[in-house]
C-alpha positions as MATLAB code, in Angstrom:
seq = 'MRRLRRLLLLAILLPAGAFFAGWAALHGSLPQLDGSFDLAGLEAPVTVKRDRLGVPELSAWSLDDLARAIGFLHAQERFFQMDLQRRSAAGELSELFGSRALAHDRSMRLHRLRHVAGQILTGLTADHRRMLEAYTDGVNAGLGALAVSPFEYLLLRQPPRAWIPEDSLLVVLAMYADLQDENADSDAERGYLRNVLPAPMYRFLYPAGTRWDAPLTGSAVNPPSPPAAEVYDLRSIAGAVGDTDPVAPEYEPEMAVGSNNWALAGRRTAHGGGMLASDMHLRQRVPAVWYRARFKVANVRGRNLDVTGVTLPGTPLMIAGSNGRVAWSFTNSYGDWTDRVILESHPEDDGRYLTADGYRDLQIHRETIRVKGSEDAVLEVRTSRWGPVIGRDRQGRLQSVRWLAAMPDATNVRLLEMMFADSVDEALRVAPEIGMPQQNLVVADADGNIGWTIIGKIPRREGGFDPLLPASWARPGTGWNGLIGALEYPRVVNPASGQIWTANSRTVGDAELALIGDGGYGLGARSRQIRDGLAPLQNATPGDFLKIQLDDRALFLDRWRRLALDLLAMPGARQTAQRQLAASVLADNELRASTGSQAYRLVREFRNLCFGRARHFLTLEARRADPDYRPRLSRRFEGALWQLLEQRPRHLLDPQYDSWPDFLLAALDDSVDRLDSDRDGRLETWGDYNIVRINHPLGKIPLLGAYLNMPPHAAAGDTFMPRVQSANFGASERFAVAPGREAEGYFHMPGGQSGHPLSAYYRAGFRAWANGEPLPFLPGEPAHTLQLLPVSPLPSDLSGRQ';
ca = [
     128.054  146.673  112.756;
     129.877  143.510  113.779;
     126.901  142.594  115.995;
     124.542  143.086  113.049;
     126.684  140.825  110.832;
     126.635  138.126  113.500;
     122.846  138.388  113.788;
     122.457  138.158  110.003;
     124.767  135.156  109.889;
     122.808  133.521  112.699;
     119.539  134.228  110.861;
     120.924  132.364  107.852;
     122.538  129.496  109.718;
     119.597  128.634  111.980;
     117.101  127.875  109.174;
     119.834  126.127  107.215;
     120.711  124.053  110.249;
     117.069  123.203  110.818;
     116.735  122.228  107.149;
     119.768  119.940  107.230;
     118.675  118.457  110.572;
     115.273  117.703  109.071;
     116.885  116.279  105.956;
     119.132  114.068  108.068;
     116.137  112.894  110.090;
     114.256  112.028  106.925;
     117.221  110.067  105.588;
     117.448  108.235  108.881;
     114.062  106.636  108.294;
     114.885  105.248  104.835;
     114.874  101.429  104.670;
     118.003   99.339  104.381;
     118.332   97.983  100.833;
     121.779   96.355  100.770;
     124.227   94.579  103.035;
     123.075   92.394  105.894;
     120.983   92.628  109.035;
     120.847   90.269  111.997;
     117.168   89.390  112.423;
     116.452   87.558  115.649;
     114.292   84.462  115.379;
     115.262   83.416  111.856;
     116.050   79.757  111.373;
     118.126   80.417  108.263;
     119.195   83.385  106.127;
     116.590   85.138  103.990;
     117.715   86.848  100.789;
     115.832   89.971   99.691;
     116.475   91.122   96.125;
     114.832   94.355   94.958;
     114.477   95.293   91.293;
     114.536   98.761   89.706;
     110.963   99.410   90.947;
     111.735   98.273   94.467;
     109.763   95.037   94.144;
     111.334   92.425   96.451;
     111.926   88.755   95.847;
     112.246   86.963   99.181;
     113.952   83.562   99.326;
     113.373   81.897  102.683;
     113.852   78.522  104.353;
     110.441   78.320  106.009;
     107.056   80.028  106.111;
     107.823   81.445  109.544;
     111.077   82.918  108.243;
     109.167   84.311  105.268;
     106.610   85.940  107.600;
     109.381   87.418  109.728;
     111.148   88.806  106.660;
     108.078   90.358  104.991;
     107.202   91.887  108.364;
     110.642   93.487  108.430;
     110.134   94.929  104.931;
     106.603   96.138  105.615;
     107.730   97.998  108.728;
     110.697   99.612  107.026;
     108.661  100.855  104.056;
     105.006  101.036  105.153;
     104.717  101.210  108.945;
     102.594  104.366  109.122;
     100.107  102.846  106.653;
      99.882   99.681  108.765;
      99.426  101.758  111.891;
      96.529  103.719  110.390;
      94.804  100.506  109.316;
      94.935   98.906  112.767;
      93.917  102.151  114.447;
      91.071  102.702  112.003;
      89.546   99.314  112.796;
      90.127   99.618  116.528;
      88.883  103.219  116.773;
      92.255  104.576  117.906;
      93.020  107.301  115.367;
      92.333  110.126  117.837;
      95.507  109.183  119.676;
      97.433  110.359  116.592;
      95.195  113.036  115.087;
      93.273  114.450  118.018;
      89.592  115.311  118.184;
      89.159  115.497  114.406;
      89.197  111.675  114.383;
      86.910  111.259  117.376;
      83.667  110.755  115.421;
      85.259  107.918  113.456;
      86.666  106.331  116.596;
      83.333  106.481  118.390;
      81.670  104.761  115.457;
      84.219  101.956  115.281;
      84.450  101.462  119.047;
      80.830  100.322  118.983;
      82.051   97.119  117.359;
      84.947   96.589  119.822;
      87.106   95.107  117.080;
      90.284   95.083  119.152;
      88.484   92.737  121.529;
      87.286   90.683  118.542;
      90.847   90.503  117.184;
      92.010   89.060  120.490;
      89.307   86.401  120.322;
      90.267   85.542  116.732;
      93.907   85.182  117.725;
      92.988   82.797  120.545;
      91.063   80.609  118.095;
      93.826   80.295  115.493;
      95.812   77.101  115.054;
      99.234   76.978  116.682;
     100.924   77.216  113.271;
      98.957   80.302  112.305;
      99.586   82.004  115.657;
     103.277   81.293  115.296;
     103.256   82.810  111.813;
     101.623   86.008  113.115;
     104.081   86.129  115.996;
     106.981   85.773  113.565;
     105.518   88.540  111.397;
     105.099   90.719  114.501;
     108.719   90.158  115.524;
     109.822   91.070  112.000;
     107.738   94.260  112.036;
     109.168   95.424  115.347;
     112.701   94.549  114.279;
     112.258   96.462  111.020;
     110.875   99.474  112.840;
     113.627   99.352  115.427;
     116.323   99.094  112.757;
     115.435  102.517  111.365;
     117.819  105.174  112.658;
     114.867  107.560  113.037;
     111.144  106.870  113.395;
     109.142  107.069  110.154;
     108.819  110.711  109.151;
     105.053  110.867  109.777;
     105.625  110.434  113.512;
     108.113  113.304  113.528;
     105.452  115.523  111.952;
     102.759  114.322  114.365;
     105.138  114.500  117.349;
     104.091  111.045  118.440;
     106.207  107.911  118.879;
     105.236  104.827  116.864;
     103.617  102.071  118.891;
     104.999   98.540  118.749;
     103.132   95.908  116.736;
     101.351   92.987  118.386;
      99.810   89.904  116.706;
      96.237   91.171  117.192;
      97.124   94.183  115.060;
      97.470   92.020  111.945;
      93.932   90.784  112.494;
      92.748   94.370  112.950;
      94.178   95.161  109.508;
      91.983   92.384  108.097;
      88.990   93.719  110.044;
      89.683   97.189  108.645;
      89.125   95.741  105.178;
      85.708   94.455  106.296;
      84.835   98.002  107.349;
      86.067   99.425  104.028;
      84.084   96.925  101.977;
      80.845   96.432  103.928;
      77.911   98.279  105.472;
      79.001   97.644  109.051;
      75.957   99.269  110.645;
      73.394   97.872  108.183;
      72.353  101.428  107.302;
      70.765  100.221  104.074;
      68.428   97.995  106.125;
      67.405  101.015  108.170;
      66.601  103.106  105.084;
      64.665  100.288  103.469;
      62.749   99.754  106.673;
      61.799  103.406  106.883;
      60.591  103.609  103.291;
      58.721  100.320  103.639;
      56.805  101.825  106.558;
      56.101  105.176  104.867;
      55.300  104.127  101.283;
      52.803  101.674   99.792;
      54.410   98.302   99.100;
      54.297   98.666   95.261;
      56.079  102.022   95.461;
      58.688  100.643   97.839;
      59.374   97.701   95.510;
      59.565  100.046   92.533;
      62.280  102.128   94.212;
      64.307   99.000   95.023;
      64.445   96.873   91.870;
      66.188   93.530   92.291;
      67.738   93.893   88.867;
      67.753   95.742   85.573;
      68.164   95.028   81.885;
      71.908   95.531   82.393;
      72.275   92.438   84.587;
      75.003   90.060   83.452;
      75.113   87.257   86.070;
      77.205   84.111   85.719;
      74.095   81.990   86.276;
      70.462   82.906   85.830;
      69.081   85.665   83.649;
      68.476   89.388   83.881;
      65.725   90.463   86.282;
      63.300   93.040   84.939;
      62.462   95.788   87.432;
      58.861   96.088   88.654;
      56.511   98.415   86.803;
      55.673  101.855   88.236;
      52.677  101.770   90.597;
      49.386  102.885   89.095;
      47.877  106.276   89.921;
      45.273  104.735   92.228;
      48.133  103.156   94.223;
      50.440  106.130   94.433;
      49.745  109.575   92.970;
      52.759  111.715   93.730;
      51.220  114.923   92.371;
      48.212  114.612   94.655;
      50.459  113.860   97.619;
      52.625  116.859   96.807;
      49.584  119.092   96.769;
      48.535  117.769  100.146;
      51.848  117.865  102.017;
      53.911  120.416  100.105;
      57.660  120.222   99.655;
      59.796  122.074  102.164;
      62.921  121.349  100.118;
      62.003  121.660   96.425;
      65.618  121.897   95.226;
      67.289  118.500   94.958;
      70.754  118.252   96.502;
      73.731  117.608   94.252;
      74.010  113.994   93.159;
      77.245  112.234   92.284;
      77.249  108.497   91.476;
      78.673  106.467   94.311;
      81.947  104.777   93.405;
      81.180  101.304   94.671;
      84.123   99.768   96.477;
      84.677   96.611   94.593;
      86.716   95.657   91.512;
      86.779   93.781   88.214;
      88.153   90.325   87.635;
      87.697   87.704   84.975;
      89.213   84.536   83.577;
      89.342   82.721   80.263;
      89.586   78.942   79.933;
      92.585   77.416   78.207;
      90.682   76.627   75.023;
      90.361   80.379   74.417;
      93.915   81.503   75.235;
      96.960   81.558   72.984;
      98.869   79.089   75.168;
      96.145   76.660   76.304;
      96.330   77.546   80.006;
      93.854   79.558   82.014;
      94.388   83.312   82.240;
      93.215   85.799   84.880;
      92.748   89.571   85.059;
      92.383   91.649   88.218;
      91.861   95.287   89.068;
      90.628   95.858   92.597;
      88.886   99.236   92.978;
      89.497  101.011   96.260;
      89.986  104.456   97.678;
      93.392  105.522   96.378;
      95.971  106.955   98.703;
      99.689  107.323   99.295;
     101.290  104.933   99.792;
      99.351  102.491   97.623;
      97.108   99.940   99.339;
      99.211   96.965   98.268;
     102.884   96.003   98.540;
     104.197   93.851   95.715;
     106.360   90.819   96.437;
     107.592   87.482   95.185;
     107.883   84.697   97.753;
     110.186   81.692   97.322;
     110.412   78.880   99.844;
     112.254   75.677   98.892;
     110.759   72.271   99.651;
     107.873   73.355  101.843;
     104.896   70.972  102.074;
     106.594   68.823   99.495;
     106.960   71.542   96.834;
     109.010   74.583   95.962;
     106.789   77.572   96.667;
     107.110   80.431   94.160;
     104.254   82.945   94.331;
     104.062   86.529   93.063;
     101.415   89.142   93.660;
     100.316   91.734   96.194;
     100.563   91.661   99.960;
      98.657   93.847  102.415;
     101.013   95.695  104.781;
     100.095   94.651  108.285;
      99.640   90.976  107.365;
     102.058   88.308  106.078;
      99.615   87.012  103.454;
      99.732   87.097   99.676;
      96.335   88.588   98.870;
      96.105   88.018   95.103;
      98.557   86.667   92.575;
      99.871   83.521   90.925;
     101.839   80.537   92.239;
     102.785   78.939   88.921;
      99.826   76.573   89.028;
      96.899   78.789   90.073;
      96.180   82.525   89.748;
      93.487   84.157   91.881;
      91.917   87.531   92.575;
      88.863   89.108   94.199;
      86.025   91.552   93.731;
      83.679   92.709   96.459;
      80.649   90.426   96.518;
      78.141   92.934   97.915;
      76.412   90.090   99.659;
      74.359   90.811  102.770;
      76.763   90.429  105.677;
      74.970   92.611  108.247;
      71.471   92.731  109.697;
      69.594   95.319  111.770;
      67.919   93.692  114.761;
      64.977   95.375  116.497;
      65.206   94.926  120.241;
      61.927   94.332  122.043;
      62.697   96.196  125.248;
      61.100   95.357  128.567;
      58.094   97.683  129.115;
      59.593   98.991  132.360;
      63.326   98.755  131.660;
      64.930   99.341  128.257;
      68.153   97.932  129.673;
      66.526   94.541  129.170;
      65.412   93.010  125.882;
      63.444   89.967  124.793;
      65.108   86.849  123.410;
      63.844   83.355  122.689;
      65.028   82.524  126.226;
      63.227   85.411  127.868;
      64.443   88.866  128.849;
      68.160   89.486  129.088;
      70.189   92.428  130.324;
      72.129   94.536  127.846;
      75.831   94.242  128.535;
      77.679   97.514  129.139;
      81.317   98.067  128.146;
      83.233  101.278  128.810;
      85.606  102.152  125.987;
      88.300  104.759  126.679;
      89.464  106.684  123.611;
      92.764  108.481  123.983;
      92.646  111.876  122.268;
      95.814  113.759  121.388;
      95.783  117.201  122.969;
      92.562  116.582  124.926;
      91.155  114.549  127.749;
      90.289  110.927  127.137;
      86.795  110.313  125.771;
      84.756  107.567  127.412;
      82.158  105.718  125.364;
      79.554  103.472  126.942;
      78.798  100.606  124.552;
      75.651   98.598  125.177;
      75.524   95.212  123.505;
      72.860   92.589  122.993;
      73.581   88.946  122.204;
      73.468   89.940  118.536;
      75.794   92.927  118.630;
      76.137   96.544  119.712;
      73.164   98.837  120.227;
      73.582  101.529  117.571;
      70.604  103.731  118.423;
      66.846  103.972  118.094;
      64.682  103.831  115.006;
      62.039  106.441  114.188;
      59.566  104.547  116.362;
      61.847  104.801  119.374;
      62.895  101.132  119.388;
      66.470  100.179  120.228;
      68.353   98.451  117.419;
      71.430   96.235  117.366;
      73.533   95.273  114.392;
      74.728   91.768  113.585;
      77.929   91.914  111.502;
      80.020   88.979  110.378;
      83.257   90.837  111.092;
      82.361   90.878  114.793;
      82.068   87.069  114.869;
      85.481   85.650  115.858;
      84.955   82.428  113.910;
      84.371   84.395  110.662;
      88.001   85.527  110.353;
      91.277   83.614  110.163;
      94.527   83.598  108.191;
      93.808   80.552  106.045;
      94.160   82.698  102.912;
      97.702   81.380  103.276;
      96.418   78.169  101.670;
      95.805   79.882   98.337;
      99.563   80.062   97.854;
      99.618   76.258   97.809;
      96.558   75.586   95.640;
      97.497   73.289   92.776;
      94.294   73.519   90.727;
      91.003   75.348   90.394;
      89.263   72.521   92.234;
      91.677   72.783   95.148;
      91.319   76.578   95.332;
      87.521   76.355   95.366;
      87.647   73.581   97.953;
      89.676   75.677  100.416;
      87.734   78.920   99.819;
      84.893   78.175  102.307;
      87.482   77.551  105.031;
      89.034   81.005  104.623;
      87.866   83.758  106.955;
      88.099   87.193  105.310;
      85.777   89.856  103.865;
      83.351   87.978  101.616;
      84.504   88.303   98.006;
      83.959   86.945   94.528;
      86.915   84.610   94.084;
      87.924   83.978   90.461;
      90.662   81.449   89.748;
      92.438   80.043   86.705;
      94.953   77.216   86.559;
      97.780   76.177   84.292;
      95.743   73.255   82.924;
      93.167   75.636   81.441;
      90.442   75.430   84.097;
      88.603   78.434   85.514;
      86.205   78.846   88.426;
      84.244   81.161   90.698;
      82.871   80.988   94.213;
      82.333   83.160   97.276;
      85.362   83.232   99.553;
      84.772   83.999  103.222;
      82.155   82.871  105.707;
      78.402   83.010  104.986;
      75.800   83.197  107.786;
      72.958   80.727  107.980;
      69.770   82.768  108.292;
      66.721   81.075  109.753;
      63.236   82.032  110.845;
      61.819   83.471  107.642;
      62.637   87.131  108.378;
      63.422   89.537  105.539;
      67.178   90.230  105.813;
      66.781   93.479  103.873;
      64.645   95.030  106.623;
      65.124   95.532  110.376;
      63.496   92.651  112.224;
      63.028   91.333  115.732;
      64.928   88.157  116.504;
      63.067   87.475  119.747;
      61.048   84.622  118.253;
      62.665   81.146  118.659;
      64.593   80.034  115.579;
      64.927   83.538  114.128;
      68.303   85.022  113.236;
      71.701   83.609  112.356;
      72.348   80.006  113.208;
      76.092   79.746  112.705;
      77.691   79.508  109.265;
      76.761   77.474  106.208;
      78.788   74.390  105.265;
      81.343   74.146  102.483;
      79.077   72.036  100.275;
      76.420   74.769  100.272;
      78.641   77.406   98.666;
      77.687   78.381   95.121;
      80.233   77.548   92.435;
      80.797   77.954   88.727;
      83.480   75.753   87.151;
      84.443   75.649   83.481;
      81.249   77.169   82.063;
      80.369   76.357   78.458;
      81.249   79.916   77.422;
      84.833   79.469   78.585;
      84.733   82.751   80.497;
      83.987   84.023   84.002;
      83.603   87.661   85.022;
      82.569   89.610   88.113;
      82.260   93.356   88.746;
      80.287   93.904   91.989;
      76.876   93.235   90.491;
      74.680   90.172   90.878;
      76.594   86.986   90.001;
      73.902   84.323   90.557;
      70.138   84.021   90.895;
      67.357   82.292   92.792;
      68.384   80.132   95.765;
      72.062   80.953   95.414;
      71.298   84.664   95.479;
      69.156   84.173   98.583;
      72.148   82.520  100.245;
      74.513   85.408   99.457;
      71.920   88.130   99.892;
      71.696   91.676   98.605;
      74.170   93.950  100.338;
      73.846   96.651   97.700;
      75.214   94.935   94.615;
      75.564   97.287   91.722;
      74.018   97.970   88.391;
      75.247   95.345   85.932;
      76.515   97.756   83.257;
      80.211   97.215   84.000;
      79.811   93.436   84.249;
      77.926   93.351   80.978;
      80.560   95.391   79.149;
      83.293   93.079   80.424;
      81.299   89.959   79.496;
      80.671   91.248   76.010;
      84.278   92.374   75.625;
      85.500   88.884   76.469;
      83.010   87.061   74.230;
      84.852   87.428   70.882;
      88.336   86.655   72.242;
      90.123   83.606   70.882;
      93.846   82.825   71.298;
      93.810   85.572   73.902;
      96.948   87.100   75.392;
      97.475   89.372   78.415;
      97.448   92.333   76.025;
      93.836   91.555   75.144;
      92.948   91.748   78.832;
      94.661   95.116   79.205;
      92.499   96.540   76.416;
      89.378   95.547   78.373;
      90.749   96.924   81.634;
      91.374  100.275   79.905;
      88.011  100.279   78.097;
      86.426  103.699   78.664;
      83.496  103.338   76.238;
      80.328  104.698   77.828;
      77.942  102.029   76.537;
      75.637  102.442   79.519;
      75.304  106.217   79.106;
      74.823  106.117   75.354;
      71.069  105.711   75.761;
      71.098  108.946   77.764;
      72.882  110.625   74.865;
      70.199  109.363   72.486;
      67.502  110.556   74.900;
      69.005  114.051   74.910;
      69.211  114.111   71.112;
      65.579  113.002   70.851;
      64.572  115.857   73.133;
      66.496  118.353   71.036;
      64.847  117.020   67.887;
      61.395  117.959   69.198;
      59.739  120.873   67.333;
      61.034  124.182   68.673;
      63.451  122.545   71.125;
      66.587  124.101   69.616;
      65.435  127.642   70.000;
      68.325  128.662   72.292;
      72.048  128.914   71.608;
      72.709  126.613   74.571;
      70.570  123.841   73.133;
      72.176  124.247   69.748;
      75.541  123.878   71.467;
      74.319  120.733   73.203;
      73.086  119.231   69.937;
      76.449  119.924   68.296;
      78.421  118.357   71.138;
      76.173  115.290   71.369;
      76.510  114.503   67.689;
      79.643  112.422   68.391;
      78.989  108.873   67.257;
      80.934  107.120   70.021;
      80.645  108.144   73.656;
      83.754  107.611   75.738;
      84.964  108.829   79.114;
      88.105  110.174   77.476;
      89.784  113.259   78.878;
      88.977  115.420   75.857;
      85.306  114.496   75.580;
      82.765  117.296   76.017;
      79.968  114.925   75.016;
      80.658  112.486   77.844;
      80.886  115.274   80.396;
      77.522  116.669   79.220;
      75.684  113.340   79.086;
      76.964  112.383   82.514;
      75.853  115.696   84.000;
      72.447  115.343   82.350;
      71.955  111.858   83.734;
      73.135  112.878   87.204;
      70.710  115.799   87.375;
      67.800  113.626   86.251;
      68.787  110.886   88.700;
      69.218  113.188   91.681;
      66.045  115.186   91.026;
      63.930  112.094   90.431;
      65.215  110.425   93.575;
      64.429  113.623   95.459;
      60.844  114.065   94.364;
      59.975  110.355   94.461;
      60.854  110.324   98.163;
      58.864  113.479   98.917;
      56.515  111.755  101.347;
      59.395  110.154  103.257;
      61.271  113.449  103.480;
      58.126  115.197  104.659;
      57.613  112.633  107.414;
      61.231  113.060  108.531;
      62.980  116.272  107.422;
      66.350  114.740  108.380;
      65.936  111.869  105.927;
      68.360  111.995  102.974;
      67.533  109.429  100.302;
      70.199  107.057   99.027;
      68.085  104.197   97.645;
      69.564  101.339   95.667;
      72.502  101.354   93.268;
      69.944   99.867   90.868;
      67.543  102.837   91.052;
      68.457  103.430   87.404;
      66.052  100.592   86.562;
      63.148  102.475   88.130;
      64.161  105.819   86.652;
      64.469  104.519   83.100;
      61.003  103.001   83.282;
      59.651  106.406   84.244;
      61.413  107.991   81.295;
      60.054  105.358   78.912;
      56.481  105.210   80.219;
      56.275  108.821   81.483;
      53.404  108.366   83.960;
      52.117  111.805   84.831;
      51.134  110.813   88.373;
      54.814  110.181   89.221;
      56.135  113.410   87.690;
      57.665  116.131   89.830;
      54.823  118.626   90.379;
      57.132  121.491   89.349;
      56.818  120.354   85.711;
      53.904  120.055   83.312;
      55.367  117.136   81.367;
      58.249  114.711   81.352;
      59.893  116.499   78.377;
      59.789  119.690   80.441;
      61.549  117.887   83.304;
      64.193  116.445   80.983;
      64.814  119.657   79.032;
      65.211  121.592   82.269;
      67.881  119.131   83.370;
      69.610  119.362   79.994;
      69.522  123.184   80.033;
      70.945  123.245   83.554;
      73.669  120.811   82.529;
      74.782  123.035   79.656;
      74.681  126.116   81.889;
      76.904  124.424   84.456;
      79.452  123.260   81.904;
      79.528  126.518   79.935;
      79.719  128.873   82.880;
      81.859  131.351   80.898;
      79.324  131.412   78.060;
      82.131  131.057   75.546;
      80.546  128.176   73.631;
      83.014  125.612   75.014;
      81.778  122.983   77.424;
      83.935  121.583   80.175;
      85.595  118.319   79.121;
      85.714  115.136   81.123;
      89.423  115.738   81.719;
      88.664  119.191   83.150;
      86.508  117.504   85.772;
      88.097  114.106   86.389;
      91.405  115.169   87.915;
      92.983  112.319   89.850;
      94.482  113.409   93.159;
      96.058  110.560   95.084;
      97.251  112.049   98.351;
      99.130  111.125  101.481;
      97.164  111.366  104.779;
      99.462  114.260  105.742;
      99.505  115.759  102.248;
      97.350  118.719  103.273;
     100.037  120.119  105.546;
     101.199  123.385  103.923;
     104.239  123.017  101.657;
     104.352  119.221  102.057;
     101.713  118.216   99.530;
     104.022  118.627   96.535;
     106.455  116.156   98.100;
     104.000  113.652   99.575;
     101.164  113.444   97.031;
     101.190  111.812   93.634;
     101.122  114.328   90.750;
      97.532  115.243   89.810;
      96.470  114.403   86.277;
      93.384  114.264   84.078;
      92.189  110.680   83.739;
      89.969  108.666   81.433;
      87.382  106.285   82.879;
      84.403  106.556   85.222;
      81.866  104.462   87.123;
      79.878  102.373   84.628;
      82.685  100.980   82.476;
      85.663   98.656   82.993;
      88.109  101.541   83.458;
      86.815  102.826   86.787;
      88.349  106.104   87.893;
      87.375  109.172   89.872;
      89.368  111.815   91.716;
      90.686  109.368   94.326;
      89.039  106.058   93.565;
      89.916  103.418   91.010;
      92.203  100.487   90.289;
      94.394   99.927   93.346;
      96.272   97.395   91.231;
      95.868   96.075   87.718;
      97.315   92.825   86.429;
      96.811   89.923   84.080;
      98.639   86.626   84.339;
      98.545   83.034   83.140;
      99.781   80.666   85.885;
     103.022   79.059   84.795;
     103.656   81.912   82.337;
     104.085   84.740   84.833;
     106.902   86.264   82.762;
     104.296   87.192   80.119;
     102.008   88.976   82.589;
     101.840   92.663   83.453;
     101.205   94.740   86.550;
     100.172   98.313   87.465;
      99.903  100.111   90.794;
      99.060  103.803   91.437;
     102.196  104.494   93.434;
     105.491  103.002   94.425;
     106.596  100.346   96.856;
     108.020  102.728   99.426;
     106.111  105.002  101.753;
     109.106  107.312  102.098;
     109.148  110.438   99.896;
     112.965  110.420   99.591;
     112.993  106.848   98.306;
     113.534  106.220   94.611;
     110.604  103.824   94.900;
     108.057  106.318   96.260;
     106.510  107.097   92.861;
     108.016  104.265   90.811;
     105.374  102.802   88.510;
     102.818  105.581   88.985;
     103.092  106.946   85.446;
     102.786  103.472   83.952;
      99.571  102.951   85.923;
      98.194  106.347   84.883;
      99.026  105.819   81.204;
      98.114  102.135   81.023;
     101.650  101.102   80.058;
     102.327   97.483   81.070;
     105.106   96.735   83.547;
     106.330   93.165   84.181;
     104.323   91.023   86.566;
     107.496   89.427   87.933;
     110.263   91.400   89.638;
     113.129   92.216   87.294;
     116.891   91.905   87.714;
     118.066   92.793   91.218;
     119.278   96.335   91.811;
     119.757   95.789   95.567;
     120.354   92.716   97.721;
     119.837   92.479  101.469;
     120.718   89.443  103.565;
     118.638   88.895  106.693;
     120.706   86.655  108.968;
     119.877   84.528  112.009;
     121.279   85.879  115.250;
     121.960   82.474  116.779;
     123.853   79.623  115.067;
     121.850   77.605  112.573;
     120.217   74.513  114.084;
     121.633   71.212  112.906;
     118.217   69.903  111.775;
     115.761   72.195  110.011;
     113.466   69.433  108.803;
     110.719   70.392  111.218;
     110.133   73.789  109.651;
     106.705   75.180  108.683;
];
């Protein structure tokens, strides 16, 4: 009996001991918030004050000290996030996650970005290298100061790897990969369809614009008309070739990585200064993409630096924010930053390819990928002078990809200069010198000026080739000839309207558009709604900007609602209970992507079914020629589809239907059936479908998700409106600010500052983001103060600081 009692006691104590040991380990990886820490390499003390949300204000003596200090904070609160970013770009995730990450690593290793990062580092100025080295030292000191490694490494049973300066550049390169088509896959699809389809049909499927265009310069571009029956008769083709896959796959609109931003000139604001809004749309995860901060450095470059905004863990840079004189933010430009290059192989040796200088040998690099729990994987990467060989096209030709991110001179850390910009003119002048993913830069200054340009490097294309299609660059003078000069960059400054807006669609036209290129820019519906929302504003305040950012009106989809109602008004169309239900639901006067809306959910489903089925049958011939082909087409395919629905040419109708109304009614019937699966007369609402789930990379581990993931919730917003939101994609931050009046601005972020689930700052601010409740742009009163102290005595003369 005594033995049994001891066994029972042991059975209780062992799990309890394991629990408390785990709890102690978790606590050991919490960051230091108060007191002092000796940080080697500092020239002078750095004060870190955190407010009730964990937002730090760093007061430093020099930029190098500032870099060292923010590196310390990033490592203590976000090291695992930084690690994943560098590994993602370098193709090194398998070392942490095993073979499940091997496909990703193989894909990224083709670009050899760790090698590129080393080349970038070598080309930086001495000051910029020193800043990255200081940041690196701060990161490793912050990581080393934790009593226990960050909890993720305990779960993965892997030690964290020290930071090196190249890793910060890999984090920047990871953003290129997130924002761009690194393998020029869109070129490959266009090239295939251009070869399979008649030219008028190809052009029809890829309209350059639509009626929804809202560029800053130039006008809307009408899409081309459908090809005539004598040019392309789909019904005859279908009868000749048949359709081996008559059921269209599910279609869901692609959430274009990008963002909204806009600015109003001082003559239209309440205070006379310029005012800026920003919400950068990205894949949402835990922890949040950005880390908020306020930087203060006294008497640096002849001024007192005071800048607030968002940093990117892994780099010491302020990405977007306001410095008291200038506010700036970005949206993805969707310019054309990659090209597919057809290699003309030697007839007897495809290890050699033709260039303007004759045949050259492909270079071969062996990449070793370490795989947790398995043997190393070895990848043989063949590269041409233009980039890695990524495979063969359908004609058996080898193809390379030219990508700006792989050019060492396209990336640097000169975004640092935005913190010192004193005016819109100065910000636009420095933008062409900055090497980063190519973005729409929108700026506003305290004097009331506003401006736009492209930030990041732009290739100079020569030789007359079509950059939207794969092409041979073997002919002399064909390809990229370096980068364009600063004076060639397009700009818009103080337009007559007093407003600037961008939202991932076309921003300019004609020669300027040719310079930027078409990398898949979006339908202009969101841009147009923002433009029109700004137009009536006078004496505007940040609150007016928040209303636009939270605008969930479905203006773009309203014509689809009217189309459905017109169908239901046809004689005999309402003969079923389901159609009567649809007519009742669609009677709402205003269509919004609000959580309780059945009408929005139905209209969206109807449009998606029509879009997916039309895209499927219009590419019948291409799918027949290659059964593995899966059509994506352009984000502007809506322009082609709507013309079909207006003109209703029978020769371009899916052969399964006798008429276009039959096609549309079938889609509407199927939409109602899907959303009323219980046949209880109640359609699924938008909130039933659009459940936001922002999760930690390890949040799928059983029992941990409730502690690591943000709480799921039904959310308003969708793709074609200012309030962009899907299950795990949307505003990664949201702010509005007038430079010089930062105290009046607001800020949102879908998660807290800390990456540690036991921190009070892990979820701080999430509810405000979800509910659209403004939080202050500036950090509040300090709740914690940490002094970072030099290890060695202070030097007698600090005048030479950077």
